[in-house]
mmCIF file of the N, C-alpha and C atoms, coordinates in Angstrom:
data_MODEL
# 
_entry.id   MODEL 
# 
loop_
_atom_site.group_PDB 
_atom_site.id 
_atom_site.type_symbol 
_atom_site.label_atom_id 
_atom_site.label_alt_id 
_atom_site.label_comp_id 
_atom_site.label_asym_id 
_atom_site.label_entity_id 
_atom_site.label_seq_id 
_atom_site.pdbx_PDB_ins_code 
_atom_site.Cartn_x 
_atom_site.Cartn_y 
_atom_site.Cartn_z 
_atom_site.occupancy 
_atom_site.B_iso_or_equiv 
_atom_site.pdbx_formal_charge 
_atom_site.auth_seq_id 
_atom_site.auth_comp_id 
_atom_site.auth_asym_id 
_atom_site.auth_atom_id 
_atom_site.pdbx_PDB_model_num 
ATOM 1   N N  . MET A 1 1  ? 4.828   3.212   14.747 1.00 0.00 ? 1  MET A N  1 
ATOM 2   C CA . MET A 1 1  ? 5.703   3.118   14.003 1.00 0.00 ? 1  MET A CA 1 
ATOM 3   C C  . MET A 1 1  ? 5.111   2.481   12.770 1.00 0.00 ? 1  MET A C  1 
ATOM 4   N N  . THR A 1 2  ? 5.200   3.081   11.168 1.00 0.00 ? 2  THR A N  1 
ATOM 5   C CA . THR A 1 2  ? 4.557   2.785   9.996  1.00 0.00 ? 2  THR A CA 1 
ATOM 6   C C  . THR A 1 2  ? 5.651   1.836   9.351  1.00 0.00 ? 2  THR A C  1 
ATOM 7   N N  . ILE A 1 3  ? 4.952   1.134   8.374  1.00 0.00 ? 3  ILE A N  1 
ATOM 8   C CA . ILE A 1 3  ? 5.749   0.440   7.569  1.00 0.00 ? 3  ILE A CA 1 
ATOM 9   C C  . ILE A 1 3  ? 7.256   1.178   6.779  1.00 0.00 ? 3  ILE A C  1 
ATOM 10  N N  . PHE A 1 4  ? 7.152   2.239   6.904  1.00 0.00 ? 4  PHE A N  1 
ATOM 11  C CA . PHE A 1 4  ? 8.057   3.335   5.945  1.00 0.00 ? 4  PHE A CA 1 
ATOM 12  C C  . PHE A 1 4  ? 9.147   3.291   7.127  1.00 0.00 ? 4  PHE A C  1 
ATOM 13  N N  . SER A 1 5  ? 9.061   3.231   8.355  1.00 0.00 ? 5  SER A N  1 
ATOM 14  C CA . SER A 1 5  ? 10.212  3.497   9.156  1.00 0.00 ? 5  SER A CA 1 
ATOM 15  C C  . SER A 1 5  ? 10.928  1.967   9.358  1.00 0.00 ? 5  SER A C  1 
ATOM 16  N N  . LYS A 1 6  ? 10.197  0.759   8.739  1.00 0.00 ? 6  LYS A N  1 
ATOM 17  C CA . LYS A 1 6  ? 10.848  -0.509  9.056  1.00 0.00 ? 6  LYS A CA 1 
ATOM 18  C C  . LYS A 1 6  ? 11.343  -1.163  7.685  1.00 0.00 ? 6  LYS A C  1 
ATOM 19  N N  . ARG A 1 7  ? 11.285  -0.718  6.607  1.00 0.00 ? 7  ARG A N  1 
ATOM 20  C CA . ARG A 1 7  ? 11.809  -1.426  5.593  1.00 0.00 ? 7  ARG A CA 1 
ATOM 21  C C  . ARG A 1 7  ? 12.903  -0.368  5.249  1.00 0.00 ? 7  ARG A C  1 
ATOM 22  N N  . LYS A 1 8  ? 13.841  -1.241  4.462  1.00 0.00 ? 8  LYS A N  1 
ATOM 23  C CA . LYS A 1 8  ? 15.272  -0.461  3.999  1.00 0.00 ? 8  LYS A CA 1 
ATOM 24  C C  . LYS A 1 8  ? 14.797  0.370   2.388  1.00 0.00 ? 8  LYS A C  1 
ATOM 25  N N  . CYS A 1 9  ? 13.943  -0.081  1.908  1.00 0.00 ? 9  CYS A N  1 
ATOM 26  C CA . CYS A 1 9  ? 13.394  0.289   0.673  1.00 0.00 ? 9  CYS A CA 1 
ATOM 27  C C  . CYS A 1 9  ? 12.857  1.908   0.958  1.00 0.00 ? 9  CYS A C  1 
ATOM 28  N N  . SER A 1 10 ? 12.979  2.680   0.117  1.00 0.00 ? 10 SER A N  1 
ATOM 29  C CA . SER A 1 10 ? 12.467  4.250   0.343  1.00 0.00 ? 10 SER A CA 1 
ATOM 30  C C  . SER A 1 10 ? 10.857  3.968   0.220  1.00 0.00 ? 10 SER A C  1 
ATOM 31  N N  . LEU A 1 11 ? 10.271  2.990   -0.275 1.00 0.00 ? 11 LEU A N  1 
ATOM 32  C CA . LEU A 1 11 ? 8.836   2.947   -0.571 1.00 0.00 ? 11 LEU A CA 1 
ATOM 33  C C  . LEU A 1 11 ? 8.278   4.431   -1.235 1.00 0.00 ? 11 LEU A C  1 
ATOM 34  N N  . ASP A 1 12 ? 8.824   4.952   -2.129 1.00 0.00 ? 12 ASP A N  1 
ATOM 35  C CA . ASP A 1 12 ? 8.352   6.288   -2.706 1.00 0.00 ? 12 ASP A CA 1 
ATOM 36  C C  . ASP A 1 12 ? 7.513   6.253   -4.011 1.00 0.00 ? 12 ASP A C  1 
ATOM 37  N N  . THR A 1 13 ? 7.698   4.989   -4.534 1.00 0.00 ? 13 THR A N  1 
ATOM 38  C CA . THR A 1 13 ? 7.066   4.833   -5.877 1.00 0.00 ? 13 THR A CA 1 
ATOM 39  C C  . THR A 1 13 ? 6.086   3.805   -5.783 1.00 0.00 ? 13 THR A C  1 
ATOM 40  N N  . TYR A 1 14 ? 4.705   3.664   -6.122 1.00 0.00 ? 14 TYR A N  1 
ATOM 41  C CA . TYR A 1 14 ? 3.677   2.765   -5.776 1.00 0.00 ? 14 TYR A CA 1 
ATOM 42  C C  . TYR A 1 14 ? 3.210   2.357   -6.992 1.00 0.00 ? 14 TYR A C  1 
ATOM 43  N N  . LYS A 1 15 ? 2.403   0.969   -6.959 1.00 0.00 ? 15 LYS A N  1 
ATOM 44  C CA . LYS A 1 15 ? 1.562   0.646   -8.040 1.00 0.00 ? 15 LYS A CA 1 
ATOM 45  C C  . LYS A 1 15 ? 0.245   -0.048  -7.328 1.00 0.00 ? 15 LYS A C  1 
ATOM 46  N N  . MET A 1 16 ? -0.838  -0.087  -8.059 1.00 0.00 ? 16 MET A N  1 
ATOM 47  C CA . MET A 1 16 ? -1.900  -0.719  -7.745 1.00 0.00 ? 16 MET A CA 1 
ATOM 48  C C  . MET A 1 16 ? -2.241  -2.117  -8.250 1.00 0.00 ? 16 MET A C  1 
ATOM 49  N N  . GLU A 1 17 ? -2.202  -3.076  -7.300 1.00 0.00 ? 17 GLU A N  1 
ATOM 50  C CA . GLU A 1 17 ? -2.482  -4.339  -8.303 1.00 0.00 ? 17 GLU A CA 1 
ATOM 51  C C  . GLU A 1 17 ? -3.418  -5.112  -7.500 1.00 0.00 ? 17 GLU A C  1 
ATOM 52  N N  . ALA A 1 18 ? -4.481  -5.684  -8.180 1.00 0.00 ? 18 ALA A N  1 
ATOM 53  C CA . ALA A 1 18 ? -5.246  -6.644  -7.181 1.00 0.00 ? 18 ALA A CA 1 
ATOM 54  C C  . ALA A 1 18 ? -4.598  -7.961  -7.174 1.00 0.00 ? 18 ALA A C  1 
ATOM 55  N N  . ASP A 1 19 ? -5.273  -8.421  -5.756 1.00 0.00 ? 19 ASP A N  1 
ATOM 56  C CA . ASP A 1 19 ? -4.771  -9.586  -5.178 1.00 0.00 ? 19 ASP A CA 1 
ATOM 57  C C  . ASP A 1 19 ? -5.674  -10.149 -3.965 1.00 0.00 ? 19 ASP A C  1 
ATOM 58  N N  . TYR A 1 20 ? -5.919  -11.390 -3.951 1.00 0.00 ? 20 TYR A N  1 
ATOM 59  C CA . TYR A 1 20 ? -6.752  -12.055 -3.006 1.00 0.00 ? 20 TYR A CA 1 
ATOM 60  C C  . TYR A 1 20 ? -6.136  -11.927 -1.531 1.00 0.00 ? 20 TYR A C  1 
ATOM 61  N N  . GLY A 1 21 ? -6.807  -11.180 -0.511 1.00 0.00 ? 21 GLY A N  1 
ATOM 62  C CA . GLY A 1 21 ? -6.535  -11.344 0.818  1.00 0.00 ? 21 GLY A CA 1 
ATOM 63  C C  . GLY A 1 21 ? -5.672  -10.282 1.241  1.00 0.00 ? 21 GLY A C  1 
ATOM 64  N N  . VAL A 1 22 ? -4.924  -9.324  0.392  1.00 0.00 ? 22 VAL A N  1 
ATOM 65  C CA . VAL A 1 22 ? -4.214  -8.382  0.586  1.00 0.00 ? 22 VAL A CA 1 
ATOM 66  C C  . VAL A 1 22 ? -4.636  -7.116  0.156  1.00 0.00 ? 22 VAL A C  1 
ATOM 67  N N  . ASP A 1 23 ? -3.940  -6.017  0.690  1.00 0.00 ? 23 ASP A N  1 
ATOM 68  C CA . ASP A 1 23 ? -4.014  -4.702  0.191  1.00 0.00 ? 23 ASP A CA 1 
ATOM 69  C C  . ASP A 1 23 ? -3.812  -4.346  -1.025 1.00 0.00 ? 23 ASP A C  1 
ATOM 70  N N  . PRO A 1 24 ? -4.476  -3.541  -1.948 1.00 0.00 ? 24 PRO A N  1 
ATOM 71  C CA . PRO A 1 24 ? -4.027  -3.502  -3.438 1.00 0.00 ? 24 PRO A CA 1 
ATOM 72  C C  . PRO A 1 24 ? -2.740  -2.531  -3.698 1.00 0.00 ? 24 PRO A C  1 
ATOM 73  N N  . LEU A 1 25 ? -2.208  -1.997  -2.482 1.00 0.00 ? 25 LEU A N  1 
ATOM 74  C CA . LEU A 1 25 ? -1.032  -1.030  -3.012 1.00 0.00 ? 25 LEU A CA 1 
ATOM 75  C C  . LEU A 1 25 ? 0.373   -1.950  -2.719 1.00 0.00 ? 25 LEU A C  1 
ATOM 76  N N  . TRP A 1 26 ? 1.120   -1.446  -3.471 1.00 0.00 ? 26 TRP A N  1 
ATOM 77  C CA . TRP A 1 26 ? 2.437   -1.895  -3.610 1.00 0.00 ? 26 TRP A CA 1 
ATOM 78  C C  . TRP A 1 26 ? 3.439   -1.328  -3.879 1.00 0.00 ? 26 TRP A C  1 
ATOM 79  N N  . CYS A 1 27 ? 4.685   -1.673  -3.334 1.00 0.00 ? 27 CYS A N  1 
ATOM 80  C CA . CYS A 1 27 ? 5.985   -0.634  -3.563 1.00 0.00 ? 27 CYS A CA 1 
ATOM 81  C C  . CYS A 1 27 ? 6.368   -1.147  -4.976 1.00 0.00 ? 27 CYS A C  1 
ATOM 82  N N  . SER A 1 28 ? 6.582   -0.205  -5.966 1.00 0.00 ? 28 SER A N  1 
ATOM 83  C CA . SER A 1 28 ? 6.994   -0.473  -7.164 1.00 0.00 ? 28 SER A CA 1 
ATOM 84  C C  . SER A 1 28 ? 8.491   -0.734  -7.369 1.00 0.00 ? 28 SER A C  1 
ATOM 85  N N  . LYS A 1 29 ? 9.272   -0.613  -6.377 1.00 0.00 ? 29 LYS A N  1 
ATOM 86  C CA . LYS A 1 29 ? 10.490  -0.919  -6.538 1.00 0.00 ? 29 LYS A CA 1 
ATOM 87  C C  . LYS A 1 29 ? 10.996  -2.326  -5.756 1.00 0.00 ? 29 LYS A C  1 
ATOM 88  N N  . CYS A 1 30 ? 10.375  -2.643  -4.490 1.00 0.00 ? 30 CYS A N  1 
ATOM 89  C CA . CYS A 1 30 ? 10.831  -3.995  -4.089 1.00 0.00 ? 30 CYS A CA 1 
ATOM 90  C C  . CYS A 1 30 ? 9.806   -4.902  -4.170 1.00 0.00 ? 30 CYS A C  1 
ATOM 91  N N  . GLY A 1 31 ? 8.377   -4.540  -4.288 1.00 0.00 ? 31 GLY A N  1 
ATOM 92  C CA . GLY A 1 31 ? 7.379   -5.164  -4.513 1.00 0.00 ? 31 GLY A CA 1 
ATOM 93  C C  . GLY A 1 31 ? 6.730   -5.729  -3.179 1.00 0.00 ? 31 GLY A C  1 
ATOM 94  N N  . TYR A 1 32 ? 6.879   -5.126  -2.171 1.00 0.00 ? 32 TYR A N  1 
ATOM 95  C CA . TYR A 1 32 ? 6.372   -5.251  -0.705 1.00 0.00 ? 32 TYR A CA 1 
ATOM 96  C C  . TYR A 1 32 ? 5.098   -4.815  -0.948 1.00 0.00 ? 32 TYR A C  1 
ATOM 97  N N  . ASN A 1 33 ? 3.922   -5.554  -0.114 1.00 0.00 ? 33 ASN A N  1 
ATOM 98  C CA . ASN A 1 33 ? 2.580   -5.216  -0.165 1.00 0.00 ? 33 ASN A CA 1 
ATOM 99  C C  . ASN A 1 33 ? 2.374   -4.230  0.984  1.00 0.00 ? 33 ASN A C  1 
ATOM 100 N N  . LEU A 1 34 ? 2.069   -3.138  0.903  1.00 0.00 ? 34 LEU A N  1 
ATOM 101 C CA . LEU A 1 34 ? 1.726   -1.931  1.582  1.00 0.00 ? 34 LEU A CA 1 
ATOM 102 C C  . LEU A 1 34 ? 0.378   -1.757  2.299  1.00 0.00 ? 34 LEU A C  1 
ATOM 103 N N  . ASP A 1 35 ? 0.272   -1.484  3.549  1.00 0.00 ? 35 ASP A N  1 
ATOM 104 C CA . ASP A 1 35 ? -0.958  -1.476  4.277  1.00 0.00 ? 35 ASP A CA 1 
ATOM 105 C C  . ASP A 1 35 ? -1.512  -0.184  3.885  1.00 0.00 ? 35 ASP A C  1 
ATOM 106 N N  . ILE A 1 36 ? -2.946  -0.295  3.595  1.00 0.00 ? 36 ILE A N  1 
ATOM 107 C CA . ILE A 1 36 ? -3.804  1.062   2.833  1.00 0.00 ? 36 ILE A CA 1 
ATOM 108 C C  . ILE A 1 36 ? -4.004  1.854   4.093  1.00 0.00 ? 36 ILE A C  1 
ATOM 109 N N  . ASP A 1 37 ? -3.928  1.530   5.120  1.00 0.00 ? 37 ASP A N  1 
ATOM 110 C CA . ASP A 1 37 ? -4.153  2.307   6.395  1.00 0.00 ? 37 ASP A CA 1 
ATOM 111 C C  . ASP A 1 37 ? -2.970  3.097   6.663  1.00 0.00 ? 37 ASP A C  1 
ATOM 112 N N  . ASP A 1 38 ? -1.857  2.926   5.887  1.00 0.00 ? 38 ASP A N  1 
ATOM 113 C CA . ASP A 1 38 ? -0.582  3.670   6.389  1.00 0.00 ? 38 ASP A CA 1 
ATOM 114 C C  . ASP A 1 38 ? -0.741  5.017   5.079  1.00 0.00 ? 38 ASP A C  1 
ATOM 115 N N  . PHE A 1 39 ? -1.535  5.107   4.349  1.00 0.00 ? 39 PHE A N  1 
ATOM 116 C CA . PHE A 1 39 ? -1.875  6.213   3.392  1.00 0.00 ? 39 PHE A CA 1 
ATOM 117 C C  . PHE A 1 39 ? -3.042  7.222   3.909  1.00 0.00 ? 39 PHE A C  1 
ATOM 118 N N  . PRO A 1 40 ? -3.083  8.609   3.717  1.00 0.00 ? 40 PRO A N  1 
ATOM 119 C CA . PRO A 1 40 ? -4.107  9.498   3.854  1.00 0.00 ? 40 PRO A CA 1 
ATOM 120 C C  . PRO A 1 40 ? -5.098  9.291   2.846  1.00 0.00 ? 40 PRO A C  1 
ATOM 121 N N  . LEU A 1 41 ? -5.632  8.539   2.941  1.00 0.00 ? 41 LEU A N  1 
ATOM 122 C CA . LEU A 1 41 ? -7.013  8.100   2.021  1.00 0.00 ? 41 LEU A CA 1 
ATOM 123 C C  . LEU A 1 41 ? -8.040  8.441   2.830  1.00 0.00 ? 41 LEU A C  1 
ATOM 124 N N  . SER A 1 42 ? -9.079  8.830   2.046  1.00 0.00 ? 42 SER A N  1 
ATOM 125 C CA . SER A 1 42 ? -10.623 8.810   2.471  1.00 0.00 ? 42 SER A CA 1 
ATOM 126 C C  . SER A 1 42 ? -11.066 7.489   2.879  1.00 0.00 ? 42 SER A C  1 
ATOM 127 N N  . ASP A 1 43 ? -11.890 7.096   3.547  1.00 0.00 ? 43 ASP A N  1 
ATOM 128 C CA . ASP A 1 43 ? -12.472 5.967   3.887  1.00 0.00 ? 43 ASP A CA 1 
ATOM 129 C C  . ASP A 1 43 ? -13.409 5.338   2.607  1.00 0.00 ? 43 ASP A C  1 
ATOM 130 N N  . GLU A 1 44 ? -13.542 6.291   1.715  1.00 0.00 ? 44 GLU A N  1 
ATOM 131 C CA . GLU A 1 44 ? -14.520 6.055   0.460  1.00 0.00 ? 44 GLU A CA 1 
ATOM 132 C C  . GLU A 1 44 ? -13.647 5.484   -0.567 1.00 0.00 ? 44 GLU A C  1 
ATOM 133 N N  . LEU A 1 45 ? -12.422 6.360   -0.593 1.00 0.00 ? 45 LEU A N  1 
ATOM 134 C CA . LEU A 1 45 ? -11.500 5.794   -1.563 1.00 0.00 ? 45 LEU A CA 1 
ATOM 135 C C  . LEU A 1 45 ? -10.873 4.360   -1.180 1.00 0.00 ? 45 LEU A C  1 
ATOM 136 N N  . LYS A 1 46 ? -10.545 4.152   0.187  1.00 0.00 ? 46 LYS A N  1 
ATOM 137 C CA . LYS A 1 46 ? -10.054 2.981   0.605  1.00 0.00 ? 46 LYS A CA 1 
ATOM 138 C C  . LYS A 1 46 ? -11.103 1.809   0.341  1.00 0.00 ? 46 LYS A C  1 
ATOM 139 N N  . SER A 1 47 ? -12.363 2.151   0.719  1.00 0.00 ? 47 SER A N  1 
ATOM 140 C CA . SER A 1 47 ? -13.265 0.963   0.270  1.00 0.00 ? 47 SER A CA 1 
ATOM 141 C C  . SER A 1 47 ? -13.555 0.862   -1.446 1.00 0.00 ? 47 SER A C  1 
ATOM 142 N N  . GLU A 1 48 ? -13.333 1.791   -2.026 1.00 0.00 ? 48 GLU A N  1 
ATOM 143 C CA . GLU A 1 48 ? -13.188 1.405   -3.701 1.00 0.00 ? 48 GLU A CA 1 
ATOM 144 C C  . GLU A 1 48 ? -11.899 0.897   -4.164 1.00 0.00 ? 48 GLU A C  1 
ATOM 145 N N  . LEU A 1 49 ? -10.723 1.159   -3.643 1.00 0.00 ? 49 LEU A N  1 
ATOM 146 C CA . LEU A 1 49 ? -9.721  0.350   -4.104 1.00 0.00 ? 49 LEU A CA 1 
ATOM 147 C C  . LEU A 1 49 ? -9.793  -1.107  -3.384 1.00 0.00 ? 49 LEU A C  1 
ATOM 148 N N  . MET A 1 50 ? -10.259 -1.482  -2.309 1.00 0.00 ? 50 MET A N  1 
ATOM 149 C CA . MET A 1 50 ? -10.302 -2.777  -1.731 1.00 0.00 ? 50 MET A CA 1 
ATOM 150 C C  . MET A 1 50 ? -11.407 -3.745  -2.680 1.00 0.00 ? 50 MET A C  1 
ATOM 151 N N  . ASN A 1 51 ? -12.280 -2.841  -2.700 1.00 0.00 ? 51 ASN A N  1 
ATOM 152 C CA . ASN A 1 51 ? -13.245 -3.936  -4.085 1.00 0.00 ? 51 ASN A CA 1 
ATOM 153 C C  . ASN A 1 51 ? -12.615 -3.990  -5.354 1.00 0.00 ? 51 ASN A C  1 
# 
């Protein structure tokens, strides 16, 4: 089960924002921090976003 099935928000719009200790992807509607591993991104892109 992914985070998308646990939340009431549709989590269909995103923003990228740096923060220490958490993944850089956020729901732009409710502000929930999203797990980068729930997205179909290459390992290289995930690494670049985390840096």
